[in-house]
Residue, then its C-alpha position, 0 to 999 in steps of 0.5 A: m500500500t502506498a503512502l497516498q493510499r494509506l492517507n486516503k484510507r479511513p482512519d481506524y478510530l478503535l485501533w488508534f484509541s487502543r494504541i493510545f490507551v495501551g501505550v500511555l498506560f504502559i509508559f505510565s505504569g513503567l515510569i511510576k514503578a521505575n521511580d522506585p525500582l527497589g520498592f517494586g523489587y520488594k513486591l517481586q520478592e513477594y511473588f517469588e515467595v508465592f511461586h517458590t522461586t526465592f532463588l530469584n530474590d538476589y536479582s529482584v532489583e535487576l528484574s524490576i528495572f528490566i520490567c519497568a523499562l520493558e513496559m515503557i519501551f513497549g508503550a512508546a514503540l506502540l505509539l510510534g508504530y515501531k515493529a508493530k507485529q513484534i510489539s503486539w506479540g510482546l504486549l499480548l504475552l506480557i498482559i497474559f502473564f500479568t493477568f495470570l499473576t493478578f488473578w492468582s493474587a486475588a483468588f488465593d489472597v497471597v499478595k495484598t497489592c500488585g504494585c502495578f502503579g507502585d505506591a502512587i496508586p495502590l490497587t487491591p488484587w481484584q482491582s488489578f485483575g480488572k485493570d488487566l482484563i480491560l488492558l487485555v481487551f484493548i491489546l487484543v484489538v491492537f493484536v488483531k489489527r497489527k497489520r494496519i499499524y504503520p510507523v509514524f516516522g521514517d526508519q532512521a528517525m524511528n531508530v534514533l527515537l527508540l534508542i533514546v527511549v531505551l536509554l531513558s527507560f533503563g536510565s530512569g530506573i538505574y538513577t532512582y535505585n542509586f539515589l532516591p525516588v524522584i517523587d516519594f509516595l511513602p509516608y516517610h517522605k520529606g516534610a512528613n510529620l511521623p507522629a501525626y501519621m501514626r495517630v488515628p484522629p478522634g471520631a475516625p471510622q472504625d473497622v466494621y465486622e460481621i459475625n457469622y454463626t453456624l447453627k444446627n437443628k437438634k431434631t433434623g440435624e440440618t445446619k445453616k449459617m447466618t450473620d449476627k443481624e440475620y440471627l437477631k432479625t429472624e429471632i431463630w434464637k427463640d427456637a430451642n431446636w436450633e443451637i450455635t455450634g463451633e466458634p462464631e467467625n468475625k469477618l471484616i466487611k468495611l475497613g475503617y480509617q487506616a493510619k499512614i504509619k501503623d507498623l513502626r515500633i522502635s525498641d532496644s535490645q531488651g524490647t523497651d519501646y523508644t518509638s516516641e522518644i526517637i521520632e518526637n525528639p524536639y531537636y535535630n537528630l539523625v536516624i541511620v536506617a540499615y535494615d540488613l546489616n549483612k548487606a549494608n554499604e560499609k564505606a557509607i557506614g564509616d562516613l556516617n560514623a564520622i558524621t555522628i562523632n562530629a555532630a555529637e561533639n559540636y552540637n550534641i546531636r543524637t544519632v541512632l541506628l535502626t536495624s532489623a538485625s538481631a541484637e547479637l549481630a548488631g553488637e558484632f557489627s557495631k564493634k567491628h566498625n567502632l560505631i558511636m551511634e546508639t542501636f535500636y531495632a524495628d521490623a524490616v518492613p517499615l525500615k524499607s519504607m523509611v528510605r530506599a537505601n541500605p544504609g540511608l540517612l534521615l534528618l528529623k526534628n520534632g517528628e518531621v522528616i527534614d531531609k533524607w539521603h541515599f548512601h550514594s549522596l550522603p551530605s558531608y558533616q560541613e553541609l549538615e552543619t551549615q544548612y541545619f545544625r547552626h540554626n535553631q538548635 
């Protein structure tokens, strides 16, 4: 078909809509996850656990960056009409795989959120499955009509554009992994007030539960199940032939208000709770987060120890190390590196959310996250002193 014939041919609006919808959504999905590839890597590890492929855990970050880049590349290629046949096959196989994962998560309640759009737009497993079904429909349109997709530009321009797309797609994930997310959607973001995020406001909606009873008829042996409301409404309790058997089951039917931070508890090696004392410190204090001491960057630990010493000597700044390691391992680690900071313990889940680095650094004051850093971009003591410590101690 000549260019003139294509120009005169009636536009296929359904195909164009499908291309734009699928292409934009794939780019958005890949980009939002590439903003936090380490977080998406944690989500992949949940799937590895479910499918007994934990040997892939060590490669979760690399796979995360690759999947995010692949989504963006496929989305951009579809919009540009680049190698339509191959891209349509790739999209179809990818969405079938994603649909299987989200269905499995929803049907067997094994992964609570799919991580499709990172922490920016949390979706339940069934919402994720529904989203994938809609995408599957439009990708099928693209697949069936793939022979009618033509490149937007000439071959040379297309090759240059795709090269740029590939570099940007992989580069974005590599950059945010080695530094920090460009946009932090987690509750420990810069400017967050941690005590406020941990509180439930007075009068906030509470969880609503439904009680389910199993009843048995003494005469006929018939059994039936009913809710607490049905039990009272039917007044079956007045009938002596019916009796409750087993333990009543509580079922959550409506989720109440959820604090943004609900799983953070900081304690010492004896289990004493220091959460409020540390995060509500009215003065500047430094919090070093190293959830896994075995994998913590040792050079960064040394640099942070030097900052700790200077900050304590010159401004009496308190510095604490938070880890999920055992007290025995933490003690050995502290002795090996001659650490000056105090060591406290918390679960790995909130520590991974605090800062996407191992170790990472947070500067707190009166419960607010003033700033945070990846170990690749740690500030010098002089920078901290000039910008913060000299003012409003």
